[in-house]
N, C-alpha and C positions, 0 to 999 in steps of 0.2 A: 175734577181736574185730571187731565190725561197724564199718565205716567210716561216717563222717558224710556224708550226701549234700551234694554241692555245690549252691550256689544263687547267685542274683544278689546282689551286694553293693550296697546302695543307701546312698549317703552324702547326708545332708541337713544343711543348715545353716540358720540363721535367715533369711538373705536369700532362699534358694531357697524356703523355705516361705512367706515373706511375698510374694515375687513371684508364686508360683503362686496364692495366695489373691487377690492384687490383680488379676491377669490374669483370673481366673475371674469376678470381680464387675464389673470396669471395662474389659473388653476393648474393647467397641464405643465407649465414651466416649473411651478413649485413642486409638483409631484416628481418631475424629472430630476430636479436638484436633490430632493430628499432621497430618491432611489440611488442616485450617483454617490451621495455621501454614505449611504448604507453599504454599497458595494466597496467603496474605498476603505471603510472601517473594517469590514470582514476580511478583505484582502490583506490589509495591514496586520491584523491579528494573526492571520495565517502565515504571513512572512516572518513575523516575530517568532512564531513557533518553529518555522523551518530554520531560522537562523541558529537555533539551539542544536539542531541535528547536524552532525558531521557527515552522515551518510545514511542512505536507506538501502535495505535489502528486501527482496520479495519472496514470500512463501505462497505456493499454490498447491492445493491438494486436499485430501479428505479429513484433515485435522482442523478442528476449530481452535486456533491459537489465540488465547485470551487469558486474562487473569494472571495467576502466578506463573503459568508457563510462558506467557508473553514477557513478563518482567524478567524471568530467568534467561530467556532468549536474548533480550537486550543486554543483560549483564554479561553473557557469554561473548557477544560481539564486542562489547566495550573492552573485555579482557584481552582480546587479540588485536583490537584496532591499533594500527602501527603509529598513528599520530593524531594530534588534535587538528583536524583539517581546517576548521573555521577560526582557529586561534582565539577562542573565547575562554580558554583555560579549563575546559571540560571536554572529555571524550564521550560522545553519545551517538549510538547507532540505533535506528528504529526499524521496525518490521512492518511492511505492508502485507497483510495476510489476506489470502483469498481462499475461502472454503468452496472447493469444487470437487465433485465426484463424477466419474464417468458412469455410464449406464451399467457397465459390468460391476463397478464398485458398489453401486446402489443395490444391485441384485444380490451381490455377495453379502453386503451388510444386512439385507433383509433376511437372507437364509440364516445368518448368525443369530437373528432375533426370534426366529420361529421356535415356538415351544418354550420361550422364556416369558418372564413377567412383563416384559416390554413389547411383546409382539403387537398388541393392539395400539400401542403408542408410537410405534416406529412409522415415520412418514417423512419423505423428502419432497418438499414443494418444488415441482419442475419449473415453475415460473421463477422462483427465487434462484434456483440453480442456474437457469439460463441467463439471468441477469448477472450473476457472479462471473459466469464464463465470458460474457460479453465484456465485462469490466476488465477481466484478465487479458483478453485479446487486445483491447484498446491500450492497456499499459505495455504490453509486449510490442505492439506496433510503434508506440511512442518511444520506447527504448530508454525511458527515464531511469529505470532500475536495472542494474547490470548483474549484481550478485543474486543468484536465484536458487531457491530450495524448492524443487518441484517433484510432484508425483510422476511415475513413469508415463502415465497417460498424457499429462501436459508436456512433459519433456519430449516425447516422441512427436507431438504436434509441432512444437517450436523447431525441433531439429529438422523435421521435414521441410520447413520453410527456410532453412539455412539461417536460423536465428542465433546460433551460438558461436562463440570464439573457440577455435581449436585449442586444446590444451598445449599443443606443441608450440603455439605462438605466445604462450604465457610462461611456460617452464622450459628449462634446458633439457630436462629428462622427464619422461612420462611419469606422473605421480602414481604411487600405489593406490589401489582402489578404483582406478579408472575402469569404466565399463565399456567405453569406446573412445573415440578421439575427442569427445566434447564434455563428457560428464564423469563424475565420481560418485560412488555409493557413499552417502554421507556417513553412515554408521561405521564404515571401514576407515574413516579418518579419526584421529585423536580428538579433534574438535567435536565431531559428531557423537562420539561415544562417551566423552568425559563430562561435558557440561550439562547440568540440569536444564530442562526447557528444550534444548536441542536434541538430547538423546531420547526425548519423549515423542519426537516426530515419528511418523510411520517408518519402519525399518527399511523400506524400499525407496525412501526419499533420495533424490539425486541432486548433488551440488553441481552447479554449472554457471557459466559466465556468458551473459547476453552480449553479442557484438554491438557496436555502436549503431543505434537505430538511424535509418536514412532520414526519417522525418525530423527527429530532434537535431541531427547534424545539420540539416538544411536550414532549420529555423534559427539555431544559435550554435554554430560550429565551435567557437572558442570555448564557451561555457560547457558544452557537451563533452569536449575532449578533456577538460580539466576534471569534470565529474567522473568520467570514465577512468581516468588515471587513478583517482582515489579508490574507485571500486576495484581496480586491478590490484592495487596494493593490499586492500582488505582480503580479496580472494586469495592471493598468495599467502597472506598471513594465516588465513583459515586452514588452507591445505598444508602449510608447513608447521602448523602448531604441534608441539610435542607435549603430551600430558606429563605432569610430574610423577615420578616413581614414589609411591607410598611405601 
């Protein structure tokens, strides 16, 4: 008696057949919808986070601002923030930090490590540094962040591009600590010398005010001007701050 040849056993049900047919006809449409939903969810979460922040400031320089220093930096800004800009009952300013070193700063840092236990471990990835610099340049062009704490290297680059608001257009009298018509030596302000986190920044850090960016003003003039006015108030509060006498 001949035996029956074995074969694959395929079990189908209505759902499997329906899904196969649906996927065949609407595969790319489904993928597009799922992707769109993902983008919406991510953007919504980011917007919820932004709604908690009254204002952002930007740091650019050779200091890695993170951990306790970043927490203290935020606390210092909160202490001088003149008002709750978004009206949520909490004052909160955040810091957009950009770790950037010039070639001279890298060479100087390398010299400081020569002969120490960290000589062999000292290395600055040029690709990483280039990416950070490009990110900083994009943020400056966009003009979204107005109050800036910058290294002399970055300050001079932005100043050469006419990127700062003159101090004379912000204050009736030129503030103490001004190094030129646009910037102040942060450490020579009470804010820069008094608050932990801020007074840990490099001693040559410069406090300055980005003028309204052409790009952001063009895209959303009304919102840009409102945000700039908030930044202007914070900048004046930082410069005018007087540390308590112990």
